C-alpha positions as CSV (number, residue, x, y, z in Angstrom):
1,M,132.1,123.5,152.1
2,N,131.5,126.2,154.4
3,S,133.7,124.8,157.1
4,P,135.5,127.1,159.5
5,G,139.4,126.9,159.5
6,L,141.6,125.5,162.2
7,S,142.9,128.0,164.8
8,S,146.6,128.2,165.1
9,T,146.1,127.0,168.9
10,S,144.2,123.9,167.8
11,F,146.7,123.3,165.1
12,S,149.8,123.6,167.5
13,A,147.9,121.2,170.0
14,I,147.5,118.5,167.2
15,E,150.8,119.0,165.9
16,Q,152.4,118.5,169.3
17,E,150.2,115.2,169.8
18,V,151.3,114.0,166.6
19,G,154.9,114.9,167.1
20,E,154.9,112.9,170.5
21,W,153.2,109.8,169.0
22,W,155.6,110.0,166.0
23,L,158.7,110.1,168.4
24,A,157.6,107.3,170.6
25,A,156.9,105.1,167.4
26,L,160.4,105.8,166.1
27,Q,162.1,105.3,169.5
28,E,160.3,101.8,169.7
29,N,161.2,100.9,166.1
30,M,164.9,102.0,166.6
31,L,165.3,99.8,169.7
32,Q,163.8,96.9,168.0
33,V,166.0,97.0,165.0
34,G,169.0,97.8,167.1
35,A,168.2,94.7,169.3
36,E,168.0,92.5,166.1
37,E,171.2,93.9,164.6
38,R,173.0,93.3,168.2
39,R,171.9,89.8,168.2
40,I,173.1,88.9,164.8
41,A,176.6,90.7,165.5
42,M,176.8,88.4,168.7
43,E,175.7,85.3,166.8
44,N,178.4,85.9,164.3
45,G,181.0,87.0,166.8
46,F,181.5,90.5,165.8
47,F,182.8,92.5,168.7
48,H,184.9,95.8,169.2
49,Q,186.4,95.9,172.6
50,G,184.0,93.5,174.0
51,I,181.0,95.3,172.7
52,P,178.8,93.8,169.9
53,A,179.7,95.7,166.6
54,I,176.9,96.4,164.0
55,T,177.3,98.2,160.8
56,V,174.9,100.8,159.6
57,I,174.2,103.0,156.5
58,T,172.9,106.4,157.2
59,D,172.1,109.4,155.2
60,G,170.1,112.8,156.0
61,G,169.6,116.3,155.0
62,W,167.7,119.3,155.4
63,S,166.2,122.1,153.4
64,K,168.4,124.9,152.9
65,R,167.0,126.9,150.0
66,T,163.8,126.9,148.0
67,H,163.2,128.4,144.5
68,K,163.9,131.9,144.5
69,H,163.9,132.1,148.4
70,S,166.4,131.9,151.2
71,Y,165.2,129.2,153.5
72,N,166.7,127.2,156.5
73,A,164.5,124.5,157.8
74,L,164.2,123.9,161.4
75,G,164.3,120.1,161.0
76,G,165.5,117.6,158.7
77,V,165.3,114.0,157.5
78,A,167.5,111.0,158.2
79,I,167.6,107.3,157.7
80,I,169.6,104.6,159.3
81,I,169.7,101.1,157.8
82,G,171.0,98.0,159.6
83,Q,173.4,96.2,157.2
84,A,172.6,92.6,158.5
85,T,169.0,92.9,158.7
86,K,168.5,95.6,155.9
87,N,165.7,97.2,158.4
88,F,165.7,100.9,158.6
89,C,164.7,103.7,161.0
90,I,163.6,107.0,159.7
């Protein structure tokens, strides 16, 4: 294709921009899902010491090793699922 590669500076700038967009989208999603779970808890009278109580299912992980190499990832993955709505945040 005879196209030049991407410089590390350009790659880092794009990675930063995508990371900021991804963080904003995740935060917005988490607030929306949390508000819906809170509303349902209040409608059903689920409170703990006067605070709406919601139940969530969570899981997460990170890369510790790869095949024939020692490796510790700087980041990981996680998911939170609201019990009432079955909506999730990654």
